[in-house]
MMTF fields as JSON, N, C-alpha, C and O atoms, coordinates in Angstrom:
{
  "mmtfVersion": "1.0.0",
  "mmtfProducer": "UNKNOWN",
  "numBonds": 403,
  "numAtoms": 404,
  "numGroups": 101,
  "numChains": 1,
  "numModels": 1,
  "chainsPerModel": [1],
  "groupsPerChain": [101],
  "chainIdList": ["A"],
  "bondAtomList": [4, 2, 8, 6, 12, 10, 16, 14, 20, 18, 24, 22, 28, 26, 32, 30, 36, 34, 40, 38, 44, 42, 48, 46, 52, 50, 56, 54, 60, 58, 64, 62, 68, 66, 72, 70, 76, 74, 80, 78, 84, 82, 88, 86, 92, 90, 96, 94, 100, 98, 104, 102, 108, 106, 112, 110, 116, 114, 120, 118, 124, 122, 128, 126, 132, 130, 136, 134, 140, 138, 144, 142, 148, 146, 152, 150, 156, 154, 160, 158, 164, 162, 168, 166, 172, 170, 176, 174, 180, 178, 184, 182, 188, 186, 192, 190, 196, 194, 200, 198, 204, 202, 208, 206, 212, 210, 216, 214, 220, 218, 224, 222, 228, 226, 232, 230, 236, 234, 240, 238, 244, 242, 248, 246, 252, 250, 256, 254, 260, 258, 264, 262, 268, 266, 272, 270, 276, 274, 280, 278, 284, 282, 288, 286, 292, 290, 296, 294, 300, 298, 304, 302, 308, 306, 312, 310, 316, 314, 320, 318, 324, 322, 328, 326, 332, 330, 336, 334, 340, 338, 344, 342, 348, 346, 352, 350, 356, 354, 360, 358, 364, 362, 368, 366, 372, 370, 376, 374, 380, 378, 384, 382, 388, 386, 392, 390, 396, 394, 400, 398],
  "bondOrderList": [1, 1, 1, 1, 1, 1, 1, 1, 1, 1, 1, 1, 1, 1, 1, 1, 1, 1, 1, 1, 1, 1, 1, 1, 1, 1, 1, 1, 1, 1, 1, 1, 1, 1, 1, 1, 1, 1, 1, 1, 1, 1, 1, 1, 1, 1, 1, 1, 1, 1, 1, 1, 1, 1, 1, 1, 1, 1, 1, 1, 1, 1, 1, 1, 1, 1, 1, 1, 1, 1, 1, 1, 1, 1, 1, 1, 1, 1, 1, 1, 1, 1, 1, 1, 1, 1, 1, 1, 1, 1, 1, 1, 1, 1, 1, 1, 1, 1, 1, 1],
  "groupList": [{"groupName": "MET", "atomNameList": ["N", "CA", "C", "O"], "elementList": ["N", "C", "C", "O"], "formalChargeList": [0, 0, 0, 0], "bondAtomList": [1, 0, 2, 1, 3, 2], "bondOrderList": [1, 1, 2], "singleLetterCode": "M", "chemCompType": "L-PEPTIDE LINKING"}, {"groupName": "LEU", "atomNameList": ["N", "CA", "C", "O"], "elementList": ["N", "C", "C", "O"], "formalChargeList": [0, 0, 0, 0], "bondAtomList": [1, 0, 2, 1, 3, 2], "bondOrderList": [1, 1, 2], "singleLetterCode": "L", "chemCompType": "L-PEPTIDE LINKING"}, {"groupName": "ASN", "atomNameList": ["N", "CA", "C", "O"], "elementList": ["N", "C", "C", "O"], "formalChargeList": [0, 0, 0, 0], "bondAtomList": [1, 0, 2, 1, 3, 2], "bondOrderList": [1, 1, 2], "singleLetterCode": "N", "chemCompType": "L-PEPTIDE LINKING"}, {"groupName": "GLN", "atomNameList": ["N", "CA", "C", "O"], "elementList": ["N", "C", "C", "O"], "formalChargeList": [0, 0, 0, 0], "bondAtomList": [1, 0, 2, 1, 3, 2], "bondOrderList": [1, 1, 2], "singleLetterCode": "Q", "chemCompType": "L-PEPTIDE LINKING"}, {"groupName": "ALA", "atomNameList": ["N", "CA", "C", "O"], "elementList": ["N", "C", "C", "O"], "formalChargeList": [0, 0, 0, 0], "bondAtomList": [1, 0, 2, 1, 3, 2], "bondOrderList": [1, 1, 2], "singleLetterCode": "A", "chemCompType": "L-PEPTIDE LINKING"}, {"groupName": "THR", "atomNameList": ["N", "CA", "C", "O"], "elementList": ["N", "C", "C", "O"], "formalChargeList": [0, 0, 0, 0], "bondAtomList": [1, 0, 2, 1, 3, 2], "bondOrderList": [1, 1, 2], "singleLetterCode": "T", "chemCompType": "L-PEPTIDE LINKING"}, {"groupName": "LYS", "atomNameList": ["N", "CA", "C", "O"], "elementList": ["N", "C", "C", "O"], "formalChargeList": [0, 0, 0, 0], "bondAtomList": [1, 0, 2, 1, 3, 2], "bondOrderList": [1, 1, 2], "singleLetterCode": "K", "chemCompType": "L-PEPTIDE LINKING"}, {"groupName": "VAL", "atomNameList": ["N", "CA", "C", "O"], "elementList": ["N", "C", "C", "O"], "formalChargeList": [0, 0, 0, 0], "bondAtomList": [1, 0, 2, 1, 3, 2], "bondOrderList": [1, 1, 2], "singleLetterCode": "V", "chemCompType": "L-PEPTIDE LINKING"}, {"groupName": "ASP", "atomNameList": ["N", "CA", "C", "O"], "elementList": ["N", "C", "C", "O"], "formalChargeList": [0, 0, 0, 0], "bondAtomList": [1, 0, 2, 1, 3, 2], "bondOrderList": [1, 1, 2], "singleLetterCode": "D", "chemCompType": "L-PEPTIDE LINKING"}, {"groupName": "HIS", "atomNameList": ["N", "CA", "C", "O"], "elementList": ["N", "C", "C", "O"], "formalChargeList": [0, 0, 0, 0], "bondAtomList": [1, 0, 2, 1, 3, 2], "bondOrderList": [1, 1, 2], "singleLetterCode": "H", "chemCompType": "L-PEPTIDE LINKING"}, {"groupName": "ILE", "atomNameList": ["N", "CA", "C", "O"], "elementList": ["N", "C", "C", "O"], "formalChargeList": [0, 0, 0, 0], "bondAtomList": [1, 0, 2, 1, 3, 2], "bondOrderList": [1, 1, 2], "singleLetterCode": "I", "chemCompType": "L-PEPTIDE LINKING"}, {"groupName": "PHE", "atomNameList": ["N", "CA", "C", "O"], "elementList": ["N", "C", "C", "O"], "formalChargeList": [0, 0, 0, 0], "bondAtomList": [1, 0, 2, 1, 3, 2], "bondOrderList": [1, 1, 2], "singleLetterCode": "F", "chemCompType": "L-PEPTIDE LINKING"}, {"groupName": "PRO", "atomNameList": ["N", "CA", "C", "O"], "elementList": ["N", "C", "C", "O"], "formalChargeList": [0, 0, 0, 0], "bondAtomList": [1, 0, 2, 1, 3, 2], "bondOrderList": [1, 1, 2], "singleLetterCode": "P", "chemCompType": "L-PEPTIDE LINKING"}, {"groupName": "ARG", "atomNameList": ["N", "CA", "C", "O"], "elementList": ["N", "C", "C", "O"], "formalChargeList": [0, 0, 0, 0], "bondAtomList": [1, 0, 2, 1, 3, 2], "bondOrderList": [1, 1, 2], "singleLetterCode": "R", "chemCompType": "L-PEPTIDE LINKING"}, {"groupName": "GLY", "atomNameList": ["N", "CA", "C", "O"], "elementList": ["N", "C", "C", "O"], "formalChargeList": [0, 0, 0, 0], "bondAtomList": [1, 0, 2, 1, 3, 2], "bondOrderList": [1, 1, 2], "singleLetterCode": "G", "chemCompType": "PEPTIDE LINKING"}, {"groupName": "TYR", "atomNameList": ["N", "CA", "C", "O"], "elementList": ["N", "C", "C", "O"], "formalChargeList": [0, 0, 0, 0], "bondAtomList": [1, 0, 2, 1, 3, 2], "bondOrderList": [1, 1, 2], "singleLetterCode": "Y", "chemCompType": "L-PEPTIDE LINKING"}, {"groupName": "GLU", "atomNameList": ["N", "CA", "C", "O"], "elementList": ["N", "C", "C", "O"], "formalChargeList": [0, 0, 0, 0], "bondAtomList": [1, 0, 2, 1, 3, 2], "bondOrderList": [1, 1, 2], "singleLetterCode": "E", "chemCompType": "L-PEPTIDE LINKING"}, {"groupName": "SER", "atomNameList": ["N", "CA", "C", "O"], "elementList": ["N", "C", "C", "O"], "formalChargeList": [0, 0, 0, 0], "bondAtomList": [1, 0, 2, 1, 3, 2], "bondOrderList": [1, 1, 2], "singleLetterCode": "S", "chemCompType": "L-PEPTIDE LINKING"}, {"groupName": "TRP", "atomNameList": ["N", "CA", "C", "O"], "elementList": ["N", "C", "C", "O"], "formalChargeList": [0, 0, 0, 0], "bondAtomList": [1, 0, 2, 1, 3, 2], "bondOrderList": [1, 1, 2], "singleLetterCode": "W", "chemCompType": "L-PEPTIDE LINKING"}],
  "groupTypeList": [0, 1, 2, 3, 4, 5, 6, 7, 4, 8, 9, 9, 10, 11, 12, 6, 11, 13, 14, 2, 8, 6, 15, 4, 6, 11, 11, 6, 16, 6, 14, 10, 2, 7, 8, 8, 11, 5, 7, 5, 1, 4, 9, 14, 6, 8, 17, 9, 9, 1, 6, 11, 10, 9, 14, 3, 14, 6, 18, 2, 16, 5, 18, 6, 4, 18, 10, 8, 4, 2, 12, 2, 4, 5, 4, 6, 16, 10, 11, 3, 3, 4, 14, 6, 0, 0, 8, 16, 15, 14, 1, 17, 14, 10, 13, 10, 9, 12, 15, 6, 6],
  "groupIdList": [1, 2, 3, 4, 5, 6, 7, 8, 9, 10, 11, 12, 13, 14, 15, 16, 17, 18, 19, 20, 21, 22, 23, 24, 25, 26, 27, 28, 29, 30, 31, 32, 33, 34, 35, 36, 37, 38, 39, 40, 41, 42, 43, 44, 45, 46, 47, 48, 49, 50, 51, 52, 53, 54, 55, 56, 57, 58, 59, 60, 61, 62, 63, 64, 65, 66, 67, 68, 69, 70, 71, 72, 73, 74, 75, 76, 77, 78, 79, 80, 81, 82, 83, 84, 85, 86, 87, 88, 89, 90, 91, 92, 93, 94, 95, 96, 97, 98, 99, 100, 101],
  "secStructList": [7, 7, 7, 6, 6, 1, 7, 3, 3, 3, 3, 3, 1, 1, 7, 7, 7, 6, 6, 7, 2, 2, 2, 2, 2, 2, 2, 2, 2, 6, 6, 7, 7, 4, 4, 4, 7, 3, 3, 3, 3, 3, 7, 1, 6, 6, 7, 2, 0, 0, 0, 0, 0, 6, 6, 6, 6, 7, 2, 2, 2, 2, 2, 2, 2, 2, 2, 2, 2, 7, 6, 6, 7, 7, 2, 2, 2, 2, 2, 2, 2, 2, 2, 2, 2, 2, 2, 2, 6, 6, 7, 6, 6, 1, 7, 7, 5, 7, 6, 6, 7],
  "xCoordList": [19.257, 19.009, 19.217, 20.137, 18.385, 18.49, 19.528, 19.605, 20.309, 21.256, 20.462, 19.38, 20.987, 20.264, 20.02, 19.05, 20.87, 20.706, 19.681, 19.272, 19.268, 18.302, 16.939, 16.458, 16.325, 14.985, 13.981, 14.084, 13.017, 11.979, 10.607, 10.47, 9.605, 8.227, 7.295, 7.612, 6.147, 5.131, 4.369, 4.059, 4.078, 3.32, 2.157, 2.302, 1.008, -0.216, -0.23, 0.073, -0.583, -0.773, -2.026, -2.043, -3.062, -4.289, -4.247, -4.373, -4.076, -3.888, -5.043, -6.197, -4.698, -5.707, -6.479, -7.631, -5.867, -6.498, -7.102, -8.276, -6.305, -6.767, -7.33, -6.71, -8.502, -9.112, -9.821, -10.276, -9.923, -10.6, -11.608, -11.294, -12.816, -13.833, -14.147, -14.353, -14.185, -14.535, -13.63, -14.103, -12.338, -11.386, -11.219, -11.044, -11.27, -11.101, -12.209, -11.958, -13.42, -14.555, -14.515, -15.079, -13.862, -13.87, -13.46, -14.182, -12.31, -11.822, -12.71, -13.009, -13.126, -13.97, -15.283, -15.748, -15.875, -17.138, -16.986, -17.964, -15.773, -15.504, -15.051, -14.699, -15.061, -14.68, -13.184, -12.722, -12.422, -10.96, -10.521, -10.763, -9.873, -9.299, -7.876, -6.996, -7.652, -6.351, -5.209, -4.069, -5.489, -4.44, -3.977, -2.986, -4.672, -4.262, -3.23, -2.708, -2.932, -2.075, -1.023, -1.251, 0.122, 1.221, 2.519, 2.632, 3.483, 4.84, 5.789, 5.511, 6.899, 7.896, 8.949, 9.556, 9.158, 10.124, 11.109, 10.767, 12.334, 13.357, 13.043, 12.429, 13.475, 13.332, 14.716, 15.722, 14.767, 16.032, 16.025, 15.147, 17.004, 16.996, 17.093, 16.624, 17.679, 17.791, 16.889, 17.078, 15.924, 15.096, 14.07, 13.647, 13.695, 12.633, 11.354, 10.616, 11.111, 9.923, 9.81, 8.76, 10.859, 10.798, 10.859, 10.179, 11.655, 11.808, 10.563, 10.163, 9.958, 8.918, 7.517, 6.531, 7.417, 6.096, 5.508, 4.484, 6.14, 5.601, 6.329, 5.984, 7.313, 8.026, 7.458, 6.274, 8.302, 7.895, 6.814, 6.031, 6.763, 5.813, 4.371, 3.467, 4.143, 2.798, 1.799, 0.749, 2.146, 1.317, -0.125, -1.051, -0.328, -1.686, -2.452, -3.642, -1.776, -2.43, -2.848, -3.9, -2.013, -2.35, -3.601, -4.473, -3.683, -4.884, -6.113, -7.169, -5.993, -7.144, -7.659, -8.863, -6.757, -7.155, -7.834, -8.822, -7.306, -7.886, -9.278, -10.202, -9.431, -10.738, -11.745, -12.882, -11.339, -12.236, -12.689, -13.837, -11.789, -12.099, -12.842, -13.444, -12.798, -13.382, -14.207, -13.948, -15.187, -15.918, -16.699, -17.011, -17.016, -17.78, -16.916, -17.426, -15.631, -14.707, -15.048, -15.494, -14.833, -15.02, -13.745, -12.697, -13.852, -12.661, -11.587, -10.404, -11.991, -11.027, -10.288, -9.069, -11.01, -10.38, -9.438, -8.392, -9.815, -8.967, -7.666, -6.59, -7.756, -6.548, -5.689, -4.461, -6.321, -5.563, -4.82, -3.668, -5.474, -4.81, -3.645, -2.584, -3.839, -2.754, -1.557, -0.416, -1.809, -0.722, -0.008, 1.22, -0.767, -0.189, 0.699, 1.809, 0.201, 0.987, 2.239, 3.304, 2.123, 3.304, 4.363, 5.553, 3.935, 4.879, 5.522, 6.743, 4.697, 5.183, 6.13, 7.058, 5.902, 6.709, 7.868, 8.572, 8.064, 9.177, 8.99, 9.964, 7.741, 7.461, 7.108, 6.863, 7.079, 6.759, 7.798, 8.992, 7.325, 8.234, 8.446, 9.015, 8.0, 8.106, 6.936, 5.795, 7.238, 6.207, 5.103, 5.368, 3.872, 2.692, 2.249, 2.168, 1.963, 1.602, 0.688, 0.608, -0.01, -0.823, 0.058, 1.23, -0.504, 0.205, 0.862, 0.216, 2.147, 2.968, 3.004, 3.1, 2.928, 3.032, 4.053, 4.293],
  "yCoordList": [-6.043, -7.353, -7.284, -6.615, -7.956, -7.942, -8.94, -10.059, -8.54, -9.406, -10.483, -10.206, -11.707, -12.791, -12.484, -12.983, -11.677, -11.352, -10.24, -9.984, -9.584, -8.503, -9.064, -10.022, -8.458, -8.876, -8.189, -6.993, -8.952, -8.41, -8.81, -9.767, -8.062, -8.387, -7.82, -6.841, -8.453, -7.965, -6.819, -6.854, -5.808, -4.655, -4.4, -4.419, -4.163, -3.963, -2.601, -1.576, -2.612, -1.362, -0.669, 0.547, -1.451, -0.953, -1.403, -2.597, -0.49, -0.88, -1.706, -1.553, -2.583, -3.407, -2.607, -2.925, -1.586, -0.752, -1.602, -1.452, -2.483, -3.352, -2.503, -1.533, -2.883, -2.193, -0.898, -0.181, -0.586, 0.64, 0.289, 0.326, -0.048, -0.546, 0.405, -0.033, 1.705, 2.671, 2.512, 2.441, 2.456, 2.38, 0.953, 0.738, -0.011, -1.41, -1.839, -2.593, -1.367, -1.743, -1.074, -1.598, 0.062, 0.849, 0.016, -0.028, -0.638, -1.409, -2.624, -2.939, -3.298, -4.484, -4.127, -4.856, -3.01, -2.582, -2.247, -2.26, -1.953, -1.641, -2.874, -2.778, -4.048, -5.295, -5.529, -6.322, -4.836, -4.972, -5.798, -5.42, -6.93, -7.757, -7.255, -7.469, -6.591, -5.967, -6.977, -6.613, -8.231, -9.253, -9.677, -10.397, -9.245, -9.568, -8.59, -8.801, -7.525, -6.461, -6.04, -5.136, -6.7, -6.351, -6.217, -6.681, -5.573, -5.487, -5.939, -5.747, -6.534, -6.978, -5.89, -5.462, -5.446, -4.386, -4.835, -5.605, -4.346, -4.614, -3.82, -2.754, -4.36, -3.684, -3.289, -3.791, -2.418, -1.98, -0.483, 0.217, 0.007, 1.422, 2.37, 3.505, 1.952, 2.811, 2.353, 2.761, 1.517, 0.933, 1.913, 2.857, 1.652, 2.403, 2.314, 3.29, 1.147, 0.895, 1.891, 2.508, 2.054, 2.951, 4.42, 5.253, 4.738, 6.143, 6.706, 7.837, 5.927, 6.49, 5.93, 6.607, 4.744, 4.144, 4.431, 5.105, 3.929, 4.13, 5.221, 5.503, 5.827, 6.929, 8.25, 8.53, 9.056, 10.384, 10.348, 11.29, 9.288, 9.215, 9.047, 9.521, 8.383, 8.212, 7.625, 8.209, 6.491, 5.801, 5.633, 6.025, 5.055, 4.804, 6.098, 6.181, 7.107, 8.389, 9.044, 9.677, 8.883, 9.417, 8.739, 9.391, 7.412, 6.698, 7.17, 7.383, 7.334, 7.786, 9.127, 9.303, 10.063, 11.389, 11.277, 11.962, 10.417, 10.252, 9.632, 10.073, 8.616, 7.971, 8.977, 9.034, 9.764, 10.78, 11.777, 12.222, 12.121, 13.091, 12.464, 13.174, 11.129, 10.424, 9.211, 8.104, 9.386, 8.225, 7.449, 6.275, 8.079, 7.415, 7.024, 6.821, 6.922, 6.568, 5.198, 4.301, 5.058, 3.763, 2.939, 3.463, 1.649, 0.795, 1.327, 1.324, 1.78, 2.327, 3.521, 3.625, 4.414, 5.588, 5.187, 5.805, 4.157, 3.666, 3.105, 3.383, 2.322, 1.781, 2.896, 2.824, 3.916, 5.06, 5.766, 6.165, 5.92, 6.531, 5.664, 6.183, 4.356, 3.456, 3.619, 3.682, 3.687, 3.876, 5.198, 5.263, 6.239, 7.567, 7.532, 8.064, 6.902, 6.82, 5.978, 6.32, 4.891, 4.064, 4.869, 4.751, 5.684, 6.565, 7.545, 7.701, 8.202, 9.217, 8.642, 9.322, 7.398, 6.775, 5.95, 5.275, 6.004, 5.283, 3.78, 3.027, 3.339, 1.906, 1.382, 0.188, 2.251, 1.82, 0.803, 0.942, -0.199, -1.215, -2.38, -3.398, -2.252, -3.372, -4.311, -3.877, -5.589, -6.59, -6.579, -6.63, -6.512, -6.598, -8.053, -8.691, -8.574, -9.986, -10.18, -9.308, -11.33, -11.623, -11.755, -12.121, -11.462, -11.51, -12.872, -13.913, -12.847, -14.033, -15.044, -16.247, -14.565, -15.478, -14.957, -15.577],
  "zCoordList": [-6.693, -6.11, -4.601, -4.131, -3.857, -2.408, -1.924, -2.429, -0.962, -0.292, 0.441, 0.958, 0.493, 1.165, 2.63, 3.2, 3.262, 4.672, 4.885, 6.018, 3.815, 3.927, 4.31, 3.706, 5.317, 5.714, 4.808, 4.537, 4.349, 3.48, 4.009, 4.77, 3.59, 3.954, 2.897, 2.221, 2.769, 1.849, 2.505, 3.696, 1.702, 2.185, 1.248, 0.026, 1.844, 1.079, 0.387, 0.997, -0.88, -1.613, -1.085, -0.892, -0.857, -0.242, 1.22, 1.489, 2.158, 3.558, 4.119, 3.716, 5.06, 5.721, 6.767, 7.059, 7.324, 8.357, 9.463, 9.801, 10.019, 11.108, 12.251, 12.686, 12.72, 13.852, 13.492, 14.383, 12.215, 11.801, 10.713, 9.523, 11.135, 10.207, 9.061, 7.929, 9.345, 8.299, 7.084, 5.95, 7.329, 6.227, 5.718, 4.519, 6.613, 6.21, 5.25, 4.31, 5.479, 4.633, 3.26, 2.3, 3.162, 1.929, 0.715, -0.281, 0.796, -0.348, -0.618, -1.77, 0.449, 0.3, -0.39, -1.266, 0.005, -0.601, -2.085, -2.833, -2.499, -3.907, -4.685, -5.86, -4.015, -4.675, -4.766, -5.587, -3.918, -3.933, -2.733, -1.587, -3.003, -1.943, -1.711, -2.545, -0.585, -0.341, -0.326, -0.614, 0.002, 0.034, -1.363, -1.492, -2.39, -3.761, -4.319, -5.414, -3.577, -4.106, -3.084, -2.281, -3.124, -2.226, -3.021, -4.156, -2.389, -2.929, -1.829, -0.645, -2.214, -1.252, -1.11, -2.092, 0.134, 0.419, 1.48, 2.376, 1.37, 2.378, 3.642, 3.59, 4.767, 6.055, 6.544, 6.044, 7.492, 8.074, 8.275, 7.77, 9.012, 9.391, 8.205, 8.298, 7.108, 5.932, 4.787, 3.641, 5.095, 4.039, 3.488, 4.154, 2.265, 1.595, 2.435, 2.569, 2.986, 3.799, 4.946, 5.127, 5.708, 6.864, 6.471, 7.072, 5.486, 5.09, 4.421, 4.696, 3.551, 2.706, 2.928, 2.637, 3.422, 3.562, 4.94, 5.048, 5.983, 7.327, 8.096, 9.244, 7.494, 8.139, 7.676, 7.864, 7.073, 6.631, 5.558, 5.438, 4.787, 3.683, 4.099, 3.412, 5.209, 5.771, 4.766, 4.493, 4.242, 3.247, 3.712, 3.002, 4.898, 5.382, 5.619, 5.314, 6.161, 6.406, 5.089, 5.006, 4.064, 2.743, 2.203, 1.628, 2.394, 1.954, 2.731, 2.136, 4.033, 4.831, 4.321, 4.135, 4.096, 3.613, 2.248, 1.987, 1.379, 0.05, 0.144, -0.54, 0.985, 1.166, 1.716, 1.247, 2.7, 3.263, 2.196, 2.201, 1.29, 0.234, -0.947, -1.753, -1.047, -2.199, -1.768, -2.241, -0.889, -0.363, -1.418, -1.214, -2.526, -3.586, -4.778, -5.879, -4.561, -5.644, -6.217, -5.501, -7.504, -8.164, -7.995, -7.616, -8.279, -8.218, -9.167, -8.827, -10.344, -11.304, -10.705, -10.839, -10.052, -9.435, -8.299, -8.103, -7.563, -6.47, -7.034, -6.504, -8.098, -8.721, -9.313, -9.267, -9.862, -10.382, -9.25, -9.417, -8.103, -6.946, -6.476, -6.128, -6.466, -6.066, -7.0, -6.541, -8.294, -9.259, -9.051, -9.109, -8.813, -8.558, -7.315, -7.32, -6.255, -5.024, -5.224, -4.71, -5.961, -6.211, -6.959, -6.669, -7.919, -8.623, -7.645, -7.627, -6.833, -5.897, -4.848, -4.409, -4.446, -3.4, -3.96, -3.208, -5.262, -5.869, -5.921, -5.899, -5.99, -6.006, -7.396, -7.563, -8.377, -9.744, -10.207, -9.94, -10.892, -11.403, -10.456, -10.85, -9.215, -8.277, -8.548, -8.707, -8.596, -8.905, -7.847, -6.646, -8.321, -7.455, -7.445, -8.495, -6.263, -6.13, -4.928, -4.063, -4.866, -3.688, -2.441, -2.535, -1.302, -0.031, 0.185, 0.066, 0.501, 0.796, -0.346, -0.105, -1.585, -2.736, -3.706, -4.743]
}
């Protein structure tokens, strides 16, 4: 359970890739609304978010490499990759929900 003082934020399972049309369009073209799939993570210097997602884990970079290698992936394959990454990053079991809901 999170302490009330812990800062949390929603993070997209499928990155928004703001400012990068090539990657931003990928999910939309496959019928995936990235705002429908987020997880709430704690922030802070020792948080899972910094250590594994945007730190050493390089979540967005992993997605870019996967998209480059799988440009014709189906929505099913994309969801399978998301599940695999969630397992690898220790996010399995965290409730998936629409952004800010």
